[in-house]
C-alpha positions as CSV (number, residue, x, y, z in Angstrom):
1,X,-89.9,67.0,118.9
2,X,-92.6,65.2,116.9
3,X,-96.0,66.8,116.3
4,X,-99.2,64.8,116.4
5,X,-101.4,66.4,113.8
6,X,-105.1,65.8,113.8
7,X,-107.3,66.6,110.7
8,X,-111.0,66.7,110.9
9,X,-113.3,65.4,108.2
10,X,-111.4,65.3,104.9
11,X,-112.5,68.2,102.8
12,X,-112.7,70.6,105.7
13,X,-110.7,73.8,105.5
14,X,-110.4,74.0,109.3
15,X,-106.9,74.2,110.7
16,X,-105.6,72.2,113.6
17,X,-103.5,72.4,116.7
18,X,-100.3,70.9,118.0
19,X,-98.3,71.1,121.2
20,X,-95.0,72.7,120.5
21,X,-91.6,72.1,122.1
22,X,-92.4,75.0,124.4
23,X,-95.3,73.0,125.9
24,X,-97.9,75.4,124.5
25,X,-100.7,74.7,122.1
26,X,-100.2,76.2,118.7
27,X,-102.6,76.5,115.8
28,X,-101.8,75.9,112.2
29,X,-103.9,77.2,109.3
30,X,-106.5,75.3,107.3
31,X,-105.9,73.4,104.1
32,X,-107.4,73.9,100.7
33,X,-110.6,71.8,100.7
34,X,-110.0,70.6,97.1
35,X,-106.5,69.6,98.0
36,X,-107.7,67.6,100.9
37,X,-110.4,65.8,98.8
38,X,-107.7,64.8,96.3
39,X,-105.5,63.4,99.1
40,X,-108.5,61.6,100.6
41,X,-109.3,60.0,97.2
42,X,-105.6,59.0,96.8
43,X,-105.6,57.4,100.3
44,X,-108.8,55.6,99.5
45,X,-107.2,54.4,96.3
46,X,-104.2,53.0,98.3
47,X,-106.6,51.0,100.5
48,X,-108.2,49.5,97.4
49,X,-104.9,48.8,95.7
50,X,-103.9,46.6,98.6
51,X,-106.6,44.1,97.4
52,X,-105.1,43.7,93.9
53,X,-103.3,40.3,93.7
54,X,-101.9,40.6,90.1
55,X,-98.1,40.8,90.6
56,X,-96.6,44.2,90.2
57,X,-99.8,46.1,89.5
58,X,-100.5,47.3,93.1
59,X,-96.9,48.2,93.6
60,X,-96.6,50.4,90.5
61,X,-99.9,52.2,91.1
62,X,-99.2,52.6,94.8
63,X,-95.9,54.2,94.0
64,X,-97.6,56.9,91.8
65,X,-100.2,57.5,94.5
66,X,-97.6,57.8,97.3
67,X,-95.6,60.4,95.2
68,X,-98.8,62.4,94.8
69,X,-99.8,62.2,98.5
70,X,-96.2,63.0,99.6
71,X,-96.1,66.2,97.4
72,X,-99.5,67.3,98.7
73,X,-98.6,66.7,102.4
74,X,-95.0,68.0,102.5
75,X,-96.1,71.6,102.7
76,X,-98.2,70.9,105.8
77,X,-96.1,68.4,107.8
78,X,-92.6,68.3,109.0
79,X,-90.3,65.3,109.4
80,X,-91.3,63.2,112.3
81,X,-94.9,64.4,112.4
82,X,-97.6,61.8,113.0
83,X,-100.8,62.4,110.9
84,X,-104.2,61.3,112.2
85,X,-107.0,61.4,109.6
86,X,-110.5,61.7,110.9
């Protein structure tokens, strides 16, 4: 079963909730606010990179950012989760 994970304002250390396979609401703990800010900046960077038209530049930089984001998020999400950033 996939989880739909909602995060509040980026930088918040508040946890979140998900509905488990048992049909019940479960809470997961908060994140490190500094870690969330780093991820937020990386995501903003990805948005900006999409505007670079020079061949290969956006792709190389986006690859590095995606690796960073993936490493930061993998401790909090499981395969198949859907992340909604607020």
